[in-house]
C-alpha positions in Angstrom: -0.6 29.1 -120.1 -2.9 30.8 -122.7 -4.7 27.8 -124.1 -8.4 27.5 -123.4 -9.5 25.3 -120.5 -12.4 23.1 -121.6 -14.7 20.7 -119.7 -17.2 17.9 -120.5 -19.7 17.3 -117.7 -21.2 13.8 -117.4 -24.5 13.7 -115.3 -24.7 17.5 -115.3 -28.1 17.5 -113.3 -29.5 21.0 -112.8 -26.3 22.8 -111.9 -23.6 20.4 -112.8 -20.2 19.7 -111.4 -18.9 21.9 -114.1 -20.9 25.1 -113.4 -18.4 26.5 -111.0 -15.7 25.5 -113.5 -17.5 27.8 -115.9 -17.5 30.6 -113.3 -13.7 30.2 -113.2 -13.6 30.7 -117.0 -13.4 27.1 -118.1 -15.4 26.6 -121.3 -18.0 23.8 -120.9 -18.2 22.2 -124.3 -20.9 19.6 -123.5 -23.3 18.6 -120.8 -24.4 14.9 -120.8 -27.4 13.6 -118.9 -30.2 11.1 -119.5 -32.9 13.0 -117.6 -34.9 15.5 -119.5 -35.7 18.0 -116.7 -31.9 18.3 -115.9 -31.1 19.1 -119.5 -34.1 21.5 -119.8 -32.8 23.4 -116.7 -29.3 23.5 -118.1 -30.5 24.7 -121.5 -32.6 27.5 -119.9 -29.8 28.8 -117.7 -27.0 28.5 -120.2 -28.7 29.3 -123.5 -28.0 25.8 -124.8 -29.9 23.2 -126.9 -28.5 20.0 -125.6 -30.5 16.7 -125.8 -30.6 13.7 -123.5 -27.9 11.1 -123.8 -27.0 8.0 -121.8 -23.5 7.4 -120.4 -24.0 3.7 -121.4 -23.7 4.8 -125.0 -20.0 5.0 -124.5 -19.7 1.4 -123.5 -19.3 -1.1 -126.3 -19.3 -4.9 -126.2 -16.7 -4.7 -129.1 -13.4 -3.9 -127.5 -12.2 -2.3 -130.8 -15.1 0.1 -130.8 -14.5 3.6 -129.3 -16.4 5.5 -132.0 -18.9 7.1 -129.6 -16.0 8.2 -127.3 -14.2 9.8 -130.3 -17.2 11.9 -131.1 -16.6 13.7 -127.8 -14.3 16.8 -128.1 -10.8 16.4 -126.6 -10.9 18.6 -123.5 -8.7 19.7 -120.6 -11.0 18.2 -117.9 -13.8 15.7 -117.6 -16.1 15.7 -114.6 -18.7 13.1 -113.5 -21.3 13.1 -110.8 -23.6 10.0 -111.2 -26.8 9.4 -109.2 -25.9 8.4 -105.6 -29.1 6.7 -104.5 -27.7 3.2 -104.8 -24.7 4.0 -102.7 -26.4 6.3 -100.2 -26.5 5.1 -96.5 -30.2 6.2 -96.5 -31.1 3.6 -99.2 -32.4 0.3 -97.7 -29.5 0.1 -95.3 -27.0 0.1 -98.1 -28.6 -3.0 -99.6 -29.8 -1.5 -102.9 -28.8 -3.2 -106.1 -25.7 -1.5 -107.5 -25.2 -3.4 -110.7 -26.6 -0.6 -113.0 -24.6 2.1 -111.3 -21.3 0.2 -111.4 -21.9 -0.2 -115.1 -22.3 3.5 -115.4 -19.0 4.0 -113.6 -17.2 1.6 -115.9 -18.7 3.3 -119.0 -17.4 6.7 -117.7 -13.9 5.3 -116.9 -13.8 3.8 -120.3 -14.2 7.3 -121.7 -11.4 8.5 -119.4 -9.0 5.7 -120.4 -9.4 6.4 -124.1 -9.1 10.2 -123.7 -6.1 9.8 -121.4 -4.1 7.2 -123.4 -4.8 8.3 -127.0 -1.9 9.9 -128.9 -1.5 13.6 -128.3 -4.0 13.6 -125.4 -5.2 17.0 -124.2 -6.7 15.6 -121.0 -5.1 17.2 -118.0 -7.3 15.9 -115.2 -10.5 14.1 -114.4 -12.9 14.1 -111.4 -15.5 11.6 -110.2 -17.9 12.6 -107.3 -20.4 10.6 -105.3 -21.4 9.8 -101.7 -18.6 8.4 -99.4 -20.0 4.9 -99.4 -19.5 4.6 -103.2 -15.7 4.4 -102.8 -16.1 0.9 -101.4 -17.5 -0.3 -104.7 -14.9 0.9 -107.2 -11.7 -1.0 -107.8 -8.3 0.2 -106.8 -7.2 0.1 -110.5 -8.7 -0.9 -113.9 -6.9 -2.7 -116.7 -7.8 -2.1 -120.3 -9.6 -5.5 -120.2 -11.7 -4.4 -117.2 -12.9 -1.5 -119.4 -13.4 -3.7 -122.5 -10.5 -2.0 -124.3 -8.1 -4.9 -124.8 -8.2 -4.8 -128.6 -8.1 -1.0 -128.7 -5.1 -1.1 -126.3 -3.1 -2.8 -129.0 -3.4 0.3 -131.2 -1.5 2.3 -128.7 1.0 -0.5 -128.0 -0.5 -1.5 -124.7 -1.3 -4.9 -123.3 -4.8 -5.9 -122.2 -3.4 -6.4 -118.7 -1.8 -3.0 -118.4 -3.2 -0.5 -115.9 -5.5 1.9 -117.7 -6.6 3.9 -114.6 -5.8 4.1 -110.9 -8.9 5.1 -108.9 -8.8 4.3 -105.2 -5.3 5.6 -104.8 -6.4 9.0 -105.9 -9.4 9.9 -103.7 -10.4 11.9 -100.7 -13.6 12.5 -98.7 -14.5 16.2 -98.7 -17.3 18.0 -96.9 -18.9 21.0 -98.6 -19.2 22.9 -95.4 -15.4 23.3 -95.4 -15.8 25.4 -98.6 -18.4 27.9 -97.3 -21.5 25.9 -98.1 -24.2 26.0 -95.3 -24.8 22.3 -95.2 -22.9 19.1 -94.2 -22.5 17.3 -97.5 -19.7 14.7 -97.5 -18.5 13.5 -100.9 -16.1 11.0 -102.3 -13.9 12.8 -104.8 -11.7 10.8 -107.1 -9.3 13.0 -109.0 -6.3 12.3 -111.2 -3.7 14.6 -112.6 -3.2 12.6 -115.7 0.5 13.2 -116.4 1.6 12.1 -112.9 -1.3 9.9 -111.7 -1.5 12.1 -108.5 -4.3 13.6 -106.5 -4.2 17.3 -105.6 -6.5 18.2 -102.7 -8.2 21.6 -102.8 -7.5 24.1 -100.0 -10.1 24.3 -97.2 -11.6 27.8 -97.3 -13.9 27.9 -94.3 -13.1 27.0 -90.7 -16.3 28.4 -89.1 -19.2 26.7 -90.7 -22.2 28.7 -92.1 -25.4 27.9 -90.3 -29.0 27.3 -91.5 -30.1 30.5 -89.8 -27.5 32.6 -91.6 -29.0 31.6 -95.0 -32.7 31.4 -94.3 -32.8 34.6 -92.2 -31.6 36.5 -95.2 -34.4 35.2 -97.5 -37.9 36.8 -97.1 -40.5 34.7 -95.3 -42.5 32.6 -97.7 -45.9 33.8 -96.4 -45.4 37.6 -96.9 -48.0 39.4 -99.0 -47.7 39.7 -102.7 -47.9 43.5 -102.6 -45.0 43.6 -100.2 -42.9 41.3 -102.3 -43.4 43.4 -105.4 -42.2 46.6 -103.8 -39.1 45.1 -102.2 -35.6 44.1 -103.4 -33.8 41.0 -102.2 -30.1 40.3 -101.8 -28.8 36.8 -102.3 -27.9 35.3 -98.9 -24.7 33.8 -100.3 -23.6 36.4 -102.9 -24.0 40.0 -101.6 -23.3 41.5 -105.0 -26.4 39.8 -106.4 -29.8 41.5 -105.8 -33.3 40.9 -107.4 -36.5 42.8 -107.5 -39.4 41.0 -105.8 -41.1 39.7 -108.9 -37.9 38.1 -110.0 -37.5 35.8 -107.0 -39.1 32.6 -108.0 -40.1 29.3 -106.3 -40.3 30.7 -102.8 -43.6 32.5 -102.0 -45.9 29.4 -101.6 -47.1 27.2 -98.7 -45.2 24.0 -98.0 -47.2 23.0 -94.8 -47.3 19.3 -93.8 -50.1 17.1 -92.5 -49.5 16.0 -88.9 -49.2 12.3 -89.9 -46.3 13.3 -92.2 -44.1 15.4 -89.8 -45.0 13.2 -86.8 -43.4 10.2 -88.5 -40.3 12.2 -89.2 -40.2 13.5 -85.6 -40.3 9.9 -84.3 -37.6 8.7 -86.6 -35.3 11.6 -85.7 -35.8 11.6 -82.0 -36.3 7.9 -81.2 -34.9 5.8 -84.0 -34.4 2.1 -83.2 -30.7 2.1 -83.9 -29.6 5.5 -85.3 -28.4 8.5 -83.4 -30.8 11.3 -82.2 -31.4 14.2 -84.5 -32.9 17.7 -84.1 -36.6 18.2 -84.8 -37.3 20.7 -86.3 -34.0 21.6 -87.9 -31.5 23.3 -85.5 -31.0 26.8 -87.0 -27.7 27.3 -85.2 -26.0 24.4 -87.1 -25.3 23.9 -90.8 -28.1 22.2 -92.7 -27.9 18.4 -93.0 -27.4 16.9 -96.5 -30.2 17.8 -98.9 -31.5 14.6 -100.3 -32.7 14.1 -103.9 -36.3 13.1 -102.8 -38.8 15.6 -101.5 -39.9 13.7 -98.4 -41.7 14.7 -95.2 -42.0 11.3 -93.4 -38.4 10.2 -93.3 -35.4 10.6 -91.0 -33.6 12.6 -93.7 -36.5 15.1 -94.1 -35.7 18.8 -93.7 -38.5 20.2 -91.6 -38.9 23.8 -90.5 -41.3 25.6 -88.2 -44.1 27.1 -90.3 -44.8 30.9 -90.3 -48.6 30.3 -90.5 -50.9 30.1 -87.5 -53.2 27.1 -87.8 -55.1 24.7 -85.5 -51.8 23.6 -84.1 -49.3 26.2 -82.9 -46.5 23.6 -83.5 -47.1 22.9 -87.1 -44.2 22.4 -89.5 -43.3 22.7 -93.2 -40.8 21.7 -95.7 -38.3 24.3 -97.1 -39.3 26.0 -100.4 -37.3 25.3 -103.6 -35.6 28.6 -103.3 -34.6 27.8 -99.7 -33.0 24.5 -100.5 -31.3 25.9 -103.6 -29.7 28.7 -101.4 -28.7 26.1 -98.9 -27.0 24.3 -101.8 -25.4 27.6 -102.7 -27.2 28.3 -105.9 -27.6 32.0 -106.8 -31.2 33.2 -106.3 -31.6 33.9 -110.0 -30.8 30.4 -111.1 -34.0 28.8 -112.4 -35.3 25.2 -112.2 -37.7 23.7 -114.6 -40.6 21.2 -114.4 -42.5 20.3 -111.2 -41.7 21.0 -107.6 -40.7 17.3 -107.1 -38.5 17.5 -110.2 -36.9 20.8 -109.0 -36.2 19.3 -105.6 -34.5 16.2 -107.2 -32.4 18.4 -109.5 -31.1 20.4 -106.5 -30.6 17.3 -104.3 -28.5 15.6 -106.9 -26.3 18.6 -107.6 -22.7 19.2 -106.5 -22.4 22.0 -104.0 -21.0 24.9 -106.1 -18.4 26.1 -103.6 -16.9 22.6 -103.4 -16.6 22.3 -107.2 -15.2 25.9 -107.2 -12.4 24.7 -104.8 -11.6 21.9 -107.2 -11.6 24.3 -110.2 -9.3 26.7 -108.4 -6.9 23.8 -107.5 -6.5 23.1 -111.2 -5.8 26.7 -112.0 -3.3 26.9 -109.1 -1.5 23.9 -110.5 -1.3 25.6 -113.9 -0.3 28.9 -112.3 -3.4 30.6 -113.6 -5.3 33.5 -112.0 -8.7 32.8 -110.4 -11.6 34.9 -111.5 -14.4 36.7 -109.8 -17.9 35.1 -109.9 -20.4 36.7 -112.3 -24.1 35.8 -112.8 -24.9 38.1 -115.7 -25.8 35.1 -117.9 -28.7 34.2 -115.5 -30.5 37.6 -115.8 -34.1 37.4 -117.1 -34.2 33.6 -117.2 -37.2 33.7 -114.8 -39.3 35.1 -117.6 -39.0 31.8 -119.5 -39.8 29.6 -116.6 -42.9 27.5 -117.3 -43.7 26.2 -113.8 -43.6 29.1 -111.2 -44.4 27.8 -107.7 -45.2 31.3 -106.3 -48.9 31.4 -105.3 -48.7 34.1 -102.5 -51.5 32.2 -100.7 -52.0 30.0 -97.8 -52.7 26.4 -98.8 -56.1 24.8 -98.1 -55.7 21.2 -97.0 -58.9 19.3 -97.6 -57.5 15.9 -98.6 -55.3 14.7 -95.7 -52.8 12.0 -96.4 -54.2 8.5 -95.6 -52.6 5.4 -94.3 -53.1 2.3 -96.4 -55.2 -0.6 -95.3 -53.3 -3.0 -93.1 -50.6 -0.4 -92.6 -47.7 -1.8 -90.6 -46.9 -0.4 -87.2 -43.7 -0.7 -85.3 -42.6 1.8 -82.6 -41.0 1.9 -79.2 -41.4 4.6 -76.6 -37.8 4.4 -75.2 -34.4 3.2 -76.2 -31.5 2.5 -73.7 -28.6 0.1 -73.4 -29.2 -1.0 -77.1 -32.5 -2.4 -76.0 -36.0 -1.4 -77.3 -39.4 -2.8 -76.5 -41.5 -2.5 -79.7 -45.3 -2.5 -80.1 -46.0 -4.1 -83.5 -48.8 -5.5 -85.5 -46.6 -8.1 -87.2 -43.5 -10.1 -86.4 -40.2 -10.6 -88.1 -41.2 -14.1 -89.0 -44.8 -13.3 -90.1 -45.2 -10.0 -92.0 -48.9 -10.5 -92.5 -51.1 -7.9 -90.7 -53.8 -9.5 -88.6 -56.2 -7.1 -87.0 -56.7 -9.5 -84.1 -53.1 -9.7 -83.1 -50.6 -7.1 -81.8 -47.2 -8.0 -80.4 -44.6 -6.9 -77.9 -41.1 -7.6 -79.3 -37.8 -6.9 -77.6 -34.7 -6.2 -79.6 -31.2 -6.5 -78.1 -28.0 -5.2 -79.7 -27.3 -3.1 -82.8 -29.2 -2.9 -86.1 -26.9 -5.3 -87.9 -26.4 -7.8 -85.1 -29.5 -8.1 -82.8 -31.5 -10.7 -80.9 -35.2 -10.5 -80.7 -37.8 -11.9 -78.4 -41.6 -11.9 -78.6 -43.1 -11.3 -75.2 -46.1 -13.6 -75.3 -48.8 -14.0 -72.6 -46.9 -16.6 -70.5 -43.7 -14.5 -70.5 -45.7 -11.4 -69.7 -47.2 -13.1 -66.7 -43.7 -14.2 -65.5 -42.4 -10.6 -65.8 -45.4 -9.2 -64.1 -45.0 -11.6 -61.2 -41.3 -10.8 -61.0 -42.0 -7.0 -60.8 -44.6 -7.6 -58.0 -42.1 -9.6 -56.0 -39.3 -7.1 -56.4 -41.1 -3.8 -55.6 -38.4 -2.8 -53.1 -36.0 -2.4 -56.0 -38.5 -0.1 -57.7 -39.4 2.1 -54.8 -37.8 5.2 -56.3 -40.1 5.1 -59.3 -43.1 3.3 -57.8 -45.3 6.4 -57.9 -44.6 7.0 -61.6 -45.4 3.4 -62.3 -48.8 3.4 -60.5 -49.8 6.8 -61.8 -49.4 5.7 -65.4 -50.3 2.0 -65.1 -53.7 2.9 -63.5 -54.5 5.1 -66.5 -54.0 2.3 -69.0 -57.1 0.4 -70.0 -57.4 -2.7 -72.2 -58.3 -2.1 -75.9 -60.3 -4.1 -78.3 -57.6 -5.2 -80.7 -60.0 -5.4 -83.6 -60.4 -1.6 -83.2 -56.7 -0.9 -82.5 -55.7 -1.2 -86.2 -58.7 0.8 -87.3 -57.9 3.6 -84.9 -54.3 3.7 -86.1 -55.3 3.9 -89.8 -58.2 6.4 -89.5 -57.1 8.8 -86.7 -55.1 11.0 -89.0 -54.9 14.0 -86.7 -53.8 11.9 -83.7 -56.6 13.0 -81.4 -57.8 9.6 -80.2 -56.0 8.7 -76.9 -56.3 5.0 -77.9 -54.2 5.6 -81.0 -51.1 3.4 -80.5 -48.9 6.4 -81.5 -50.5 8.5 -78.6 -50.2 5.6 -76.2 -46.5 5.3 -76.8 -46.0 9.0 -76.6 -47.7 9.0 -73.2 -45.4 6.3 -72.0 -42.4 8.3 -73.4 -43.5 11.4 -71.6 -43.8 9.5 -68.3 -40.4 7.9 -68.7 -38.7 11.3 -69.4 -40.1 12.7 -66.1 -38.7 9.9 -64.1 -35.3 9.7 -62.5 -33.1 6.6 -62.5 -34.9 5.2 -65.5 -31.8 3.5 -66.8 -31.1 1.7 -63.5 -30.3 -2.0 -64.3 -32.2 -4.8 -62.8 -31.4 -8.6 -63.0 -34.1 -10.8 -64.7 -33.1 -14.4 -64.4 -34.2 -17.0 -67.0 -36.9 -15.0 -68.6 -35.2 -12.9 -71.3 -31.8 -13.4 -73.1 -30.1 -10.6 -71.2 -29.1 -10.8 -67.5 -29.6 -7.1 -66.7 -32.0 -4.6 -68.4 -33.1 -1.0 -67.6 -36.0 -0.9 -65.2 -38.1 1.2 -67.5 -37.9 -1.3 -70.3 -39.7 -3.7 -68.0 -42.2 -1.1 -67.2 -42.9 -0.5 -70.9 -43.6 -4.2 -71.2 -45.9 -4.0 -68.2 -47.9 -1.1 -69.7 -48.2 -2.6 -73.2 -49.1 -6.0 -71.9 -52.0 -4.6 -70.0 -53.3 -3.2 -73.2 -53.0 -6.2 -75.5 -53.3 -9.1 -73.0 -56.1 -7.5 -71.0 -54.3 -8.5 -67.7 
């Protein structure tokens, strides 16, 4: 087959689903994106002059009108990778509004339907990529009416009720780490070989997964001196044939250190989340990197946090990855350049398709067409760094004089220990009353999973009953009585009016009366204790017959603080 293989890329982002198609000698005839930084990055790296365009331009309320679609060149393949935030499991527990994004999908599928069914169609295949959760929100099939093409369908002798596209029959969940990428990045891939309506899965290329250490260890440390950088040469951690002189390596030699109130929040959410599994903190270098998110964040469970190379007040300080580090973890070559701010660059990378996954898809097409696969070349990226407007390299240690602050009336909800799907939470609000009152703090128990749970406020009368129960049943607690007394005797009542103030203002976590530090002390005591999950029967006080002993002891400790008993 000697004809040219051509691609249009919808939602190209910084790299684009299509870039590795281009590396396999497909010709990319157009990139389409509504976000200017993505288009600017694409134009810089590919010597283009594209402008922003919305995918919704291809939707029309007039079912005759396909004029915008006809302006697109007829191509071999169309690929699409829309923003995944509304479908992501990290977004508001999957409750984000999806109306806009479903409309984008329908607009894209409308393009596919026209290009596939028009006379003398050149379209061979199409791809749609998103997070796994997105496949729940697309239909199994779309009629011409579903895509507002019922009148246009008549021009090709089709009925409005005829099937225009099958979607959920032709899909698979792929993980980029199976294609040599050093991160776990699962994606819903919907693919159709247009002539036969079938899905052709790419071949898995990697059985032993690449680790975080294998990539980051091959990059220079971000804090090395400028003079050393300029006299060295660096080899790409993913592409051994690609090397750069020190001054050509951009967006890496700068300080990404975090304030303690940022990384400590992430540490808590990773290690002791109310209902999610435990995660490594900092990142485990012996495993593949977790999914790189589109948001540069340091306070969330999804944050990528590394040990910092600098020596500061705390020997245990942490940092975020540099832009060059996350781009290498995504498998970008080290001479690919990103435009605009650090936040914008992070978003461009986080929304991109892992290159080796798209490469596997491109190769699957060529295998089906009995075409030879090509070696990767990055010649087109040389010297692009000279035209980069925002270069993050500062070669200096950051000075942090404006620490992050907590807002007035900041909410507080944490537990020191989770077991048997039970947590005892210290909170400054309740589920029923979200208003923060500096005079009130609460102990709330949660039972069950995050979607189906019971809750109980431990008020002063219930606390007294539980305290009396523990005192009457000391023989059941003899194996941990020493631990109880040692910690309980250290706890002292706190003026609740000051409690909120301490929490908001103690930004370096040095005050022992900070609620964060109190819960950490309880957590450390629990971890040193044997038989902490031993169940004990509590009749007629809480809505669970048996609970772990240490959950009762958490109530005992917290109650002494807020009830002054």
